[in-house]
Legacy VTK file of the C-alpha trace (Angstrom):
# vtk DataFile Version 3.0
C-alpha trace
ASCII
DATASET POLYDATA
POINTS 520 float
110.484 141.572 -100.488
109.142 137.999 -99.832
112.086 137.106 -97.644
111.576 139.971 -95.408
107.865 139.467 -95.094
108.279 135.765 -93.778
111.110 136.224 -91.332
108.840 138.023 -88.535
106.084 135.698 -89.199
108.711 132.863 -88.056
109.570 134.678 -85.223
105.975 135.519 -84.013
105.230 131.798 -84.579
107.772 130.585 -82.430
106.754 133.062 -79.744
103.307 131.994 -79.765
104.639 128.090 -79.012
106.690 129.233 -76.297
103.747 131.189 -74.773
101.404 128.083 -75.348
103.759 125.747 -73.289
101.883 124.519 -70.209
103.440 125.336 -66.896
103.913 122.677 -64.199
100.976 123.001 -61.533
101.687 122.215 -57.868
100.074 119.411 -56.393
97.057 120.174 -53.924
97.932 118.979 -50.551
95.488 116.643 -48.938
93.209 118.060 -46.025
90.877 116.293 -43.406
88.004 117.346 -41.083
87.777 116.622 -37.464
84.890 114.097 -38.534
87.123 112.557 -41.095
89.922 112.099 -38.009
87.278 110.835 -35.668
86.093 108.109 -38.127
89.738 107.396 -39.392
90.892 107.118 -35.829
87.986 104.494 -34.782
87.102 103.339 -31.261
89.500 102.371 -28.752
91.297 102.760 -25.605
90.650 106.716 -25.235
86.882 106.230 -25.954
86.521 103.308 -23.062
88.296 105.982 -20.761
85.928 108.711 -22.188
82.906 106.372 -21.662
83.999 105.587 -17.781
84.777 109.141 -16.621
81.986 110.959 -18.567
79.677 108.328 -18.042
80.323 108.611 -14.189
78.763 111.917 -14.372
75.582 110.159 -14.274
76.416 108.504 -11.246
76.685 111.937 -9.381
73.819 113.439 -11.202
71.239 110.554 -10.216
72.466 110.629 -6.667
71.805 114.439 -6.435
68.314 114.075 -8.276
67.071 110.713 -6.770
67.944 112.154 -3.346
65.009 113.886 -2.902
62.760 110.675 -3.380
64.205 109.101 -0.496
64.984 112.123 1.893
60.935 113.363 1.380
59.333 111.202 4.144
62.125 112.345 6.488
62.043 115.988 5.971
58.236 115.614 5.836
58.349 114.535 9.417
60.992 116.489 10.794
59.722 119.895 9.631
55.943 118.915 9.546
55.257 119.549 5.920
52.182 119.192 3.714
51.864 117.857 0.409
52.627 120.962 -1.567
55.521 121.880 0.337
57.270 118.518 -0.430
56.474 118.608 -4.020
57.905 122.210 -3.959
61.275 121.102 -3.016
61.431 118.912 -6.059
59.927 121.579 -8.312
62.742 124.105 -7.194
65.279 121.727 -7.651
64.423 121.593 -11.379
63.697 125.431 -11.622
67.148 126.192 -11.047
68.170 123.021 -13.605
66.063 124.952 -16.223
67.358 128.247 -15.684
71.009 127.416 -15.741
70.443 124.816 -18.710
70.259 127.632 -20.964
73.015 129.644 -19.440
75.383 126.936 -19.267
74.570 126.106 -22.710
75.558 129.418 -24.137
78.527 129.685 -21.901
79.785 126.211 -23.256
79.255 126.953 -26.815
81.415 130.335 -26.198
83.974 129.223 -23.679
84.175 125.344 -24.090
82.305 122.432 -22.858
85.053 121.017 -20.474
85.192 124.452 -18.711
81.822 124.559 -18.283
81.428 120.628 -16.951
84.176 121.497 -14.367
82.396 124.709 -13.082
79.018 122.839 -12.528
80.660 119.947 -10.526
82.362 122.178 -8.199
79.135 124.430 -7.651
76.937 121.230 -7.395
79.303 119.638 -4.805
79.847 123.046 -2.830
76.239 123.586 -2.480
75.473 120.017 -1.964
77.692 119.803 1.135
75.793 123.284 2.556
72.394 121.554 2.080
73.292 118.959 4.781
73.772 121.857 7.239
70.188 123.401 6.639
68.725 124.799 9.755
65.137 124.883 8.358
62.991 124.162 5.386
63.267 127.426 3.589
67.184 127.116 3.565
66.585 123.401 2.344
64.564 124.584 -0.645
66.989 127.231 -1.340
70.327 125.402 -1.398
68.899 122.114 -3.285
67.797 124.822 -5.981
71.507 125.935 -6.132
72.201 122.393 -6.464
69.756 122.070 -9.305
71.513 124.811 -11.030
74.980 123.152 -10.809
73.649 119.404 -11.932
72.257 121.255 -15.242
76.003 121.576 -16.461
76.630 117.936 -16.403
74.894 117.688 -19.634
78.032 118.816 -21.110
79.734 115.612 -20.615
77.317 113.989 -22.708
78.172 116.583 -25.530
82.047 116.003 -25.106
81.402 112.133 -25.311
78.927 112.510 -28.448
81.398 114.546 -30.418
84.279 112.142 -29.748
82.543 108.965 -30.733
82.762 107.773 -34.092
79.308 107.563 -35.823
78.839 103.948 -35.956
79.260 103.614 -32.164
76.958 106.198 -30.845
73.955 104.439 -30.963
75.627 101.573 -29.042
77.620 103.542 -26.479
75.425 106.191 -25.436
72.309 103.932 -24.209
74.990 102.013 -22.230
75.552 105.032 -20.328
72.284 104.322 -18.650
74.187 102.009 -16.788
75.825 104.729 -14.499
72.607 106.743 -14.014
71.138 103.128 -12.561
74.266 102.984 -10.256
73.834 106.096 -9.007
70.063 105.567 -8.516
70.745 102.251 -6.642
73.412 103.796 -4.724
71.389 106.565 -3.030
68.572 104.106 -2.173
71.177 101.593 -0.766
72.865 104.266 1.103
69.543 105.772 2.533
68.279 102.493 3.689
71.448 102.182 5.839
72.274 105.907 6.660
68.790 107.358 7.455
67.974 105.202 10.098
71.140 105.097 11.813
73.001 108.825 11.574
70.175 110.573 9.533
69.532 112.049 6.262
72.046 114.956 6.722
75.216 112.362 6.602
73.264 111.092 3.684
73.542 114.060 1.618
77.389 114.562 2.658
78.223 111.023 1.497
76.043 111.491 -1.640
78.463 114.479 -2.584
81.456 112.334 -2.449
81.582 110.826 -6.128
81.217 114.477 -7.841
84.325 115.661 -5.814
86.300 112.390 -6.920
85.103 113.118 -10.716
86.557 116.666 -10.573
90.079 115.300 -10.172
89.436 112.587 -13.005
88.434 115.396 -15.342
92.141 116.300 -16.197
92.235 113.418 -18.244
89.708 114.418 -20.688
90.514 116.970 -23.078
88.416 119.963 -24.664
86.197 118.867 -27.488
88.255 119.104 -30.989
85.079 120.159 -32.776
84.572 123.384 -30.343
88.367 124.015 -30.700
88.064 123.910 -34.676
84.710 126.107 -34.609
86.699 128.879 -32.651
89.781 128.747 -35.153
92.064 127.157 -32.556
92.997 124.272 -35.145
96.229 123.459 -33.254
94.726 122.460 -30.033
92.295 120.265 -31.923
95.040 118.663 -33.711
96.931 118.142 -30.957
94.063 116.430 -29.216
93.454 114.111 -32.184
96.743 112.994 -32.186
96.663 112.476 -28.292
93.689 110.192 -29.231
95.030 108.323 -32.097
98.219 107.658 -30.090
96.177 105.922 -27.293
94.080 104.095 -29.769
97.417 102.876 -31.269
95.686 104.210 -34.446
96.608 106.583 -37.383
95.598 110.025 -38.194
94.289 110.946 -41.554
97.085 112.191 -44.191
96.817 116.133 -44.835
96.429 118.851 -42.727
93.159 119.643 -40.404
91.127 122.247 -42.148
87.692 123.531 -40.808
85.730 126.770 -41.634
86.056 129.194 -38.690
82.613 130.077 -37.416
82.381 133.610 -36.468
78.338 133.291 -35.681
78.202 131.601 -32.086
74.919 129.739 -31.116
71.971 132.168 -29.948
68.698 131.134 -28.552
66.704 133.081 -31.684
68.493 130.509 -34.149
66.512 127.612 -32.620
63.340 129.334 -33.550
64.287 130.376 -37.177
61.904 129.058 -39.781
64.122 126.187 -40.988
64.691 124.720 -37.367
60.967 125.650 -35.979
59.039 122.644 -36.402
61.756 120.283 -35.114
62.490 122.497 -32.320
58.969 122.406 -31.047
58.726 118.697 -31.383
62.040 118.239 -29.585
60.959 120.611 -26.906
57.282 118.808 -26.610
59.031 115.484 -26.409
61.695 116.356 -23.739
58.907 118.055 -21.793
56.924 114.922 -21.763
59.455 112.313 -21.135
60.870 114.181 -18.414
57.320 114.732 -16.755
56.580 110.702 -17.342
60.286 109.760 -15.721
60.259 111.994 -12.550
56.416 111.031 -12.319
57.171 107.507 -12.114
60.147 108.127 -9.822
58.033 110.251 -7.310
54.718 108.224 -7.731
56.467 105.107 -6.711
57.864 106.800 -3.540
54.074 108.100 -2.704
52.729 104.785 -3.246
54.989 103.034 -0.649
55.001 105.788 1.696
51.148 106.173 1.489
49.714 102.836 0.475
47.746 104.487 -2.375
46.945 101.310 -4.418
43.214 100.576 -5.153
42.796 103.596 -2.902
43.966 102.189 0.319
45.559 103.922 3.092
48.232 102.435 5.337
47.349 101.789 8.991
50.658 102.744 10.308
50.204 106.085 9.132
50.914 108.864 11.641
49.061 112.107 11.403
51.027 115.291 12.487
49.418 118.589 13.068
50.761 121.658 11.586
50.239 124.832 13.353
50.130 126.543 16.835
46.668 127.713 16.625
43.214 125.926 15.962
42.514 127.669 13.058
45.789 127.080 11.102
46.250 123.716 11.942
46.258 121.088 8.846
47.115 117.221 8.729
50.356 116.012 7.941
51.186 112.374 7.111
54.449 111.160 8.518
55.461 107.780 7.443
59.101 106.469 7.291
60.157 103.950 4.344
60.450 100.200 5.861
63.242 98.137 4.753
60.527 96.582 2.307
59.901 99.649 0.659
63.495 100.110 -0.134
63.624 96.885 -1.867
60.890 97.558 -3.831
62.414 100.819 -5.072
65.473 99.076 -5.767
63.857 96.226 -7.723
62.066 98.900 -9.833
64.890 101.018 -10.440
66.951 97.976 -11.903
64.201 97.998 -14.361
65.892 100.931 -16.041
68.143 98.880 -17.866
65.854 95.725 -18.403
65.165 97.026 -21.877
68.648 98.231 -22.655
69.304 95.379 -25.029
66.256 95.814 -26.856
66.366 99.525 -26.802
69.936 99.525 -28.354
68.691 97.109 -31.226
65.703 99.210 -31.676
67.614 102.618 -31.947
70.097 100.877 -34.488
67.505 99.253 -36.745
64.235 100.615 -36.237
65.724 104.153 -36.043
65.387 107.083 -33.476
61.933 108.052 -34.279
60.144 104.997 -34.431
61.560 103.418 -31.467
60.643 106.415 -29.607
57.176 106.583 -30.512
56.840 102.748 -29.566
58.643 103.003 -25.902
56.372 106.177 -25.474
53.090 104.185 -26.451
53.776 101.567 -24.070
54.526 104.103 -21.239
51.084 105.308 -21.773
49.662 101.874 -21.433
51.444 101.087 -18.214
50.803 104.327 -16.599
46.925 103.081 -17.170
47.897 99.391 -15.836
48.664 100.708 -12.286
44.930 101.538 -11.547
44.553 97.781 -11.448
44.135 96.154 -7.913
46.783 93.804 -7.761
49.103 92.206 -5.136
52.521 93.762 -4.216
54.378 91.834 -6.616
52.285 92.946 -9.348
52.798 96.423 -8.326
56.689 95.917 -8.466
55.886 94.504 -12.034
54.048 97.518 -13.186
57.012 99.860 -11.532
59.335 97.669 -13.178
58.340 97.900 -16.662
57.288 101.552 -16.375
60.946 102.662 -14.881
62.357 100.525 -17.865
60.220 102.361 -20.646
60.861 105.891 -19.194
64.705 105.033 -19.310
64.565 103.976 -22.747
62.504 107.107 -23.829
65.625 109.166 -22.098
68.153 107.177 -23.922
66.692 107.606 -27.175
65.627 111.209 -27.114
69.233 112.155 -25.677
70.741 110.567 -28.740
68.540 112.164 -31.119
68.895 115.630 -30.007
72.894 115.364 -29.564
73.119 113.934 -33.058
70.755 116.325 -35.011
68.479 118.222 -32.639
67.658 120.636 -35.479
68.258 120.341 -39.232
68.957 122.794 -41.843
67.109 121.865 -44.933
68.477 122.804 -48.163
65.489 121.619 -50.366
63.967 122.564 -53.296
60.299 124.246 -52.723
58.456 121.445 -54.403
60.127 119.056 -52.273
59.519 120.633 -48.993
56.639 118.115 -48.084
59.208 114.899 -48.554
61.781 116.839 -46.470
58.887 117.215 -43.737
58.700 113.376 -43.591
62.423 112.990 -43.463
62.404 111.303 -46.858
64.359 113.840 -48.936
66.888 110.941 -50.112
68.657 112.525 -53.101
66.160 115.068 -53.784
67.387 117.301 -50.751
70.396 117.717 -48.504
69.795 117.648 -44.863
72.579 118.842 -42.849
72.799 118.392 -39.011
72.310 120.921 -36.456
75.982 122.894 -36.560
78.592 122.626 -33.733
78.187 126.099 -32.790
74.409 125.428 -31.742
74.707 121.814 -30.546
75.394 122.662 -26.825
72.989 125.398 -26.777
70.299 122.876 -28.535
70.925 120.264 -26.128
71.046 122.716 -23.229
67.801 124.559 -24.137
66.083 121.213 -24.745
67.264 119.782 -21.102
66.016 123.178 -19.699
62.696 122.935 -21.254
61.975 119.259 -20.206
62.484 120.445 -16.786
59.225 122.108 -16.831
57.769 118.575 -17.098
60.105 117.786 -14.170
58.769 120.889 -12.045
54.957 119.901 -12.736
55.305 116.185 -11.992
55.861 116.361 -7.958
52.319 118.213 -7.772
50.761 115.560 -9.790
52.537 112.699 -8.128
52.608 113.906 -4.515
49.238 116.260 -4.252
46.718 115.263 -7.076
47.565 111.755 -6.978
46.624 111.728 -3.341
43.254 113.376 -4.290
42.518 111.267 -7.627
44.668 108.358 -8.331
43.051 107.847 -11.532
43.072 111.147 -12.504
46.838 111.468 -11.997
47.516 108.599 -14.141
45.491 109.450 -17.059
47.502 112.717 -17.248
50.519 111.000 -17.396
49.296 108.750 -19.859
47.796 111.495 -22.082
51.036 113.557 -22.084
52.883 110.238 -23.008
50.142 109.627 -26.349
51.109 113.144 -27.520
54.884 112.191 -27.128
54.514 109.190 -28.929
52.983 111.023 -31.907
55.161 113.943 -31.747
58.215 111.264 -32.121
56.602 109.402 -34.994
56.248 112.603 -36.999
59.802 114.175 -36.337
61.199 115.493 -39.633
64.425 113.650 -40.021
65.745 110.455 -38.921
69.244 110.471 -37.353
70.583 107.182 -37.504
73.948 106.601 -39.045
74.194 110.610 -39.870
77.626 112.191 -39.220
77.840 115.420 -37.036
77.990 118.119 -39.302
80.271 121.505 -38.525
78.559 124.474 -40.783
78.245 128.232 -40.700
LINES 1 521
520 0 1 2 3 4 5 6 7 8 9 10 11 12 13 14 15 16 17 18 19 20 21 22 23 24 25 26 27 28 29 30 31 32 33 34 35 36 37 38 39 40 41 42 43 44 45 46 47 48 49 50 51 52 53 54 55 56 57 58 59 60 61 62 63 64 65 66 67 68 69 70 71 72 73 74 75 76 77 78 79 80 81 82 83 84 85 86 87 88 89 90 91 92 93 94 95 96 97 98 99 100 101 102 103 104 105 106 107 108 109 110 111 112 113 114 115 116 117 118 119 120 121 122 123 124 125 126 127 128 129 130 131 132 133 134 135 136 137 138 139 140 141 142 143 144 145 146 147 148 149 150 151 152 153 154 155 156 157 158 159 160 161 162 163 164 165 166 167 168 169 170 171 172 173 174 175 176 177 178 179 180 181 182 183 184 185 186 187 188 189 190 191 192 193 194 195 196 197 198 199 200 201 202 203 204 205 206 207 208 209 210 211 212 213 214 215 216 217 218 219 220 221 222 223 224 225 226 227 228 229 230 231 232 233 234 235 236 237 238 239 240 241 242 243 244 245 246 247 248 249 250 251 252 253 254 255 256 257 258 259 260 261 262 263 264 265 266 267 268 269 270 271 272 273 274 275 276 277 278 279 280 281 282 283 284 285 286 287 288 289 290 291 292 293 294 295 296 297 298 299 300 301 302 303 304 305 306 307 308 309 310 311 312 313 314 315 316 317 318 319 320 321 322 323 324 325 326 327 328 329 330 331 332 333 334 335 336 337 338 339 340 341 342 343 344 345 346 347 348 349 350 351 352 353 354 355 356 357 358 359 360 361 362 363 364 365 366 367 368 369 370 371 372 373 374 375 376 377 378 379 380 381 382 383 384 385 386 387 388 389 390 391 392 393 394 395 396 397 398 399 400 401 402 403 404 405 406 407 408 409 410 411 412 413 414 415 416 417 418 419 420 421 422 423 424 425 426 427 428 429 430 431 432 433 434 435 436 437 438 439 440 441 442 443 444 445 446 447 448 449 450 451 452 453 454 455 456 457 458 459 460 461 462 463 464 465 466 467 468 469 470 471 472 473 474 475 476 477 478 479 480 481 482 483 484 485 486 487 488 489 490 491 492 493 494 495 496 497 498 499 500 501 502 503 504 505 506 507 508 509 510 511 512 513 514 515 516 517 518 519
């Protein structure tokens, strides 16, 4: 009996031992994200080519935008335009820019940054050439508006450049892109000084469209954003792009396979006004609007000061008054004063100021941070606007304009970087720590996630679009109000800059050194 009872127990115990033997587990394969690959590959020859080609989009854009400032005196005389009509040309250019910035931003988030960039350059070059054949003022305004629509898509070049740059290089390389805008500005002013007096403004417009046409051919060397491809589930294309970059840079890819969540939800305008993004969205919009208002205000005010000699309220003795209208009741004065060679020289010197603060701007962005750097330069911009009211010599005027151009350019550099890096933030904070999050001091208490890839192009496009409202208003302040009340116009520019400085200082988070995130 005892033996019969123990045998099954022995069998059962052996079965238990067999069942409890651990089975070998397969090793988990290594994975990496686009951000990991970008950081591992590092900076190299690909990024130099990217910098040169995408940076050159700034040359084309600057030439098309600055064209109005140098052509305004000529069309004023040719078509006998009043102040508001001259201002309307610039306003309509930026109106087209504003509308299509939103459209191109949405299309870029859905169909890709590269395609939209190419379409925008084809569009801009086509309508720019047509502008040179404008038979009347109305046609000129319409065609320049179409050019503004095309130029709005050039911002996608900055998006592509930002998404391929390693984190530690963004604060250095993006401000250097200002050199290309400067080159375009100087090129159009230099060309205007030679072309307008000899073969006319129409040929100047035709020549100004050449850089954009050349860039269209160069775009084939730049791939679509790997972050965009991954965000749409096209991992193979993203991997091929990253491998190509690694090969060009003579670097290596991270070990493992590329993984990233497929984002079903695309960027929507309503997402920008979500409660978790709302404060940062509104503050960035205010800053963009104010910076653009000040930047184009300085450019147009410079041309107006030189064209009309408004410094200290004086008027040019050489100014010719032309009458508009056929009947006595409809006649109104129109001022006709062409730029002299010395005026072009003054414009060139003041334009060079756009890179004067670049070394200090780069240091400020990388050591003081984006917010503090921007608030300081905006405050100084407000001060120099007021200094323009001081009666001074021609050299003094050039010095003030030089510093103003340097400051407004530094403002644009910083807000471009801030918006591209972390335009809007998702705060995953506990309720009791919300106050700290508002001042960007979450540290380890809260997790701040930068603006997702699916909305980054939309965020940049929308911010750029809203800033064009400032550019649309600037001509009427610089070319209309300034003629009536010089000090009033300067005080308005200065007040807007002070508001922007306060808004920059109180932005919810500092983006310095943060990686670009890709989240749902």
